[in-house]
C-alpha positions as CSV (number, residue, x, y, z in Angstrom):
1,M,225.2,43.5,3.5
2,T,228.8,42.7,2.9
3,K,230.3,41.2,-0.3
4,E,231.5,38.2,1.7
5,K,227.9,37.3,2.8
6,T,226.6,37.9,-0.7
7,G,229.2,35.7,-2.3
8,G,228.6,33.1,0.3
9,A,224.9,33.0,-0.4
10,R,225.5,32.6,-4.1
11,A,228.0,29.9,-3.6
12,K,225.6,28.0,-1.3
13,L,222.8,28.3,-3.9
14,R,225.2,27.1,-6.7
15,A,226.3,24.1,-4.7
16,H,222.7,23.2,-3.8
17,F,221.5,23.4,-7.5
18,L,224.4,21.3,-8.6
19,K,223.6,18.6,-6.0
20,N,219.9,18.6,-7.0
21,I,220.0,18.6,-10.8
22,G,216.6,17.7,-12.2
23,R,214.8,18.3,-8.9
24,V,212.2,21.1,-8.6
25,M,212.9,23.4,-5.7
26,D,210.7,26.1,-4.3
27,S,211.5,29.6,-3.1
28,H,211.3,28.6,0.6
29,E,213.9,26.0,0.2
30,L,216.2,28.3,-1.7
31,R,215.8,31.1,0.7
32,D,216.8,28.8,3.6
33,I,219.8,27.5,1.6
34,S,221.0,31.1,1.0
35,G,221.0,31.7,4.8
36,G,217.7,33.5,4.8
37,I,218.9,36.6,3.0
38,S,216.2,38.8,1.5
39,E,217.9,39.0,-1.9
40,W,218.2,35.3,-2.5
41,A,216.2,35.6,-5.8
42,R,218.8,38.1,-7.1
43,R,221.6,35.6,-6.3
44,V,219.7,32.9,-8.3
45,R,219.4,35.4,-11.2
46,E,223.1,36.1,-11.0
47,L,223.8,32.3,-11.3
48,R,221.8,32.6,-14.6
49,T,223.0,35.9,-16.0
50,E,226.6,36.1,-14.7
51,E,227.6,32.4,-14.4
52,G,225.4,31.0,-17.2
53,Y,223.5,28.2,-15.3
54,L,220.3,27.4,-17.1
55,I,218.0,27.6,-14.0
56,L,214.4,27.2,-15.3
57,T,211.3,28.9,-13.9
58,H,207.6,28.9,-14.9
59,N,208.6,31.4,-17.6
60,D,210.5,28.6,-19.3
61,R,208.4,25.5,-18.6
62,S,204.6,25.2,-18.2
63,D,204.9,22.4,-15.6
64,L,206.7,24.7,-13.2
65,K,204.7,26.9,-10.9
66,P,205.6,30.5,-9.9
67,G,208.3,30.2,-7.2
68,E,209.7,26.9,-8.5
69,Y,213.2,26.5,-9.9
70,L,214.9,23.7,-11.8
71,L,218.5,23.2,-13.0
72,E,218.5,20.6,-15.8
73,N,222.2,20.8,-16.9
74,P,225.3,21.2,-14.7
75,K,227.3,22.8,-17.5
76,P,227.0,26.6,-17.6
77,Q,226.4,28.4,-20.9
78,P,228.4,31.5,-21.9
79,A,227.4,34.2,-19.4
80,F,227.3,38.0,-19.6
81,E,229.9,40.0,-17.7
82,R,228.8,42.6,-15.3
83,A,230.5,45.7,-16.7
84,I,228.6,48.7,-15.3
85,S,231.0,51.2,-13.8
86,K,230.5,52.9,-10.4
87,E,230.3,56.2,-12.3
88,T,227.5,55.0,-14.6
89,R,225.6,53.6,-11.7
90,A,225.8,56.9,-9.8
91,F,224.7,58.8,-12.9
92,V,221.7,56.6,-13.5
93,L,220.6,56.7,-9.9
94,D,220.9,60.5,-9.8
95,R,219.1,60.8,-13.2
96,N,216.2,58.7,-11.9
97,G,216.0,60.7,-8.7
98,F,216.9,57.7,-6.6
99,T,213.4,56.3,-7.4
100,C,212.4,52.9,-8.7
101,Q,211.3,53.4,-12.3
102,M,208.8,50.5,-12.0
103,C,206.9,51.1,-8.8
104,G,208.0,54.6,-7.7
105,A,209.5,53.6,-4.4
106,V,212.2,56.0,-3.1
107,A,215.5,54.8,-1.8
108,G,215.6,54.4,2.0
109,E,211.9,54.7,2.5
110,P,209.6,51.7,3.5
111,H,208.6,49.9,0.3
112,P,205.0,50.3,-0.8
113,Y,204.6,46.6,-1.6
114,D,206.4,45.4,1.5
115,P,206.5,48.0,4.3
116,S,208.7,45.7,6.4
117,R,211.6,46.4,4.0
118,K,213.4,49.6,3.3
119,T,213.7,50.4,-0.4
120,R,217.1,49.4,-1.9
121,L,217.8,50.4,-5.4
122,H,219.8,48.5,-8.1
123,I,220.6,49.2,-11.7
124,G,218.5,47.2,-14.2
125,H,218.6,47.0,-18.0
126,I,215.6,48.3,-20.0
127,I,216.4,45.9,-22.8
128,D,218.0,42.8,-21.3
129,K,221.6,41.9,-22.4
130,S,220.3,38.5,-23.6
131,M,218.2,40.4,-26.1
132,G,221.0,42.7,-27.3
133,G,220.8,45.4,-24.7
134,T,223.9,47.3,-23.7
135,D,225.4,48.6,-20.5
136,D,225.1,52.2,-21.8
137,A,223.4,54.6,-19.4
138,T,220.6,55.1,-22.0
139,N,219.6,51.4,-21.5
140,L,219.8,51.5,-17.7
141,R,217.3,52.5,-15.0
142,A,217.0,52.5,-11.2
143,I,215.0,49.5,-10.0
144,C,214.2,48.4,-6.4
145,S,214.9,45.0,-4.8
146,V,211.2,44.1,-4.8
147,C,210.7,44.8,-8.5
148,N,214.0,43.3,-9.3
149,E,212.9,40.1,-7.7
150,G,209.7,40.1,-9.8
151,A,207.2,40.7,-7.0
152,S,205.5,43.6,-8.7
153,N,205.7,42.4,-12.3
154,S,201.9,42.3,-12.3
155,T,201.9,46.1,-12.4
156,L,203.5,46.1,-15.9
157,T,201.2,46.1,-18.9
158,R,201.5,42.8,-20.8
159,P,201.1,42.8,-24.6
160,D,197.8,41.4,-25.7
161,L,197.4,38.4,-28.1
162,L,197.1,40.7,-31.2
163,K,200.3,42.6,-30.4
164,L,202.2,39.3,-29.8
165,I,201.0,37.7,-33.0
166,T,201.8,40.9,-34.9
167,Q,205.4,40.9,-33.5
168,V,205.8,37.2,-34.4
169,R,204.6,37.8,-38.0
170,R,207.1,40.6,-38.3
171,S,210.0,38.4,-37.3
172,T,212.1,36.3,-39.7
173,S,211.2,32.7,-40.5
174,I,214.2,31.5,-38.6
175,D,213.0,33.4,-35.5
176,Q,209.5,32.1,-35.9
177,V,210.8,28.5,-35.9
178,E,212.8,29.2,-32.8
179,I,209.7,30.6,-31.1
180,L,207.8,27.5,-32.2
181,K,210.6,25.3,-30.6
182,W,210.4,27.3,-27.4
183,L,206.6,27.0,-27.2
184,I,206.7,23.2,-27.9
185,K,209.4,22.8,-25.2
186,K,207.3,24.9,-22.7
187,Y,204.0,23.3,-23.6
188,P,204.8,19.7,-24.7
189,T,201.5,18.2,-23.8
190,Q,199.4,20.9,-25.4
191,A,201.5,20.7,-28.5
192,R,200.9,17.0,-28.8
193,N,197.2,17.5,-28.3
194,E,197.0,20.1,-31.0
195,V,198.8,17.8,-33.5
196,N,196.6,14.9,-32.5
197,N,193.4,16.9,-32.8
198,K,194.5,18.2,-36.3
199,N,195.3,14.7,-37.5
200,N,192.1,13.2,-36.1
201,G,190.0,16.1,-37.5
């Protein structure tokens, strides 16, 4: 895929989001807008991470279903620059044996989760830049397009409730309040119900 086509798809998605602020869109609509490219979800992520558009998903709001997207605000936030050199990319791919570090798919072979697609590898952060991760090779790994789009996230082990609560307890009071704000924003109805139940009880 050429850079021109890739840039064109991102530009089309950006324009579509900006014309439809506040409207929930699904993955089929966005794929069509992108021109039907297989990596449309990556272009959406680039709008978030590289251009700073706050495009929400079910990870951000409980009323959004998986595969639904929403842009609430047209003003982008400060975004992270893509600063990984070609040399670093080549080093990480070679170090990881040109194999996806999430699902084990090998570059160029049919993908185990989607045999209709050949495995294409990208460079992903182990600790996301939004959480303080760096572009250093020690924080990078090879990851395939399918895993990068989130299709095989179910193969990852999620922390259980006890581990999550333990981590929250270890955090600072300021961070705990921010977590509370985020949860209230994601689950506004449930939060109101909890407060009402406590007041009525």
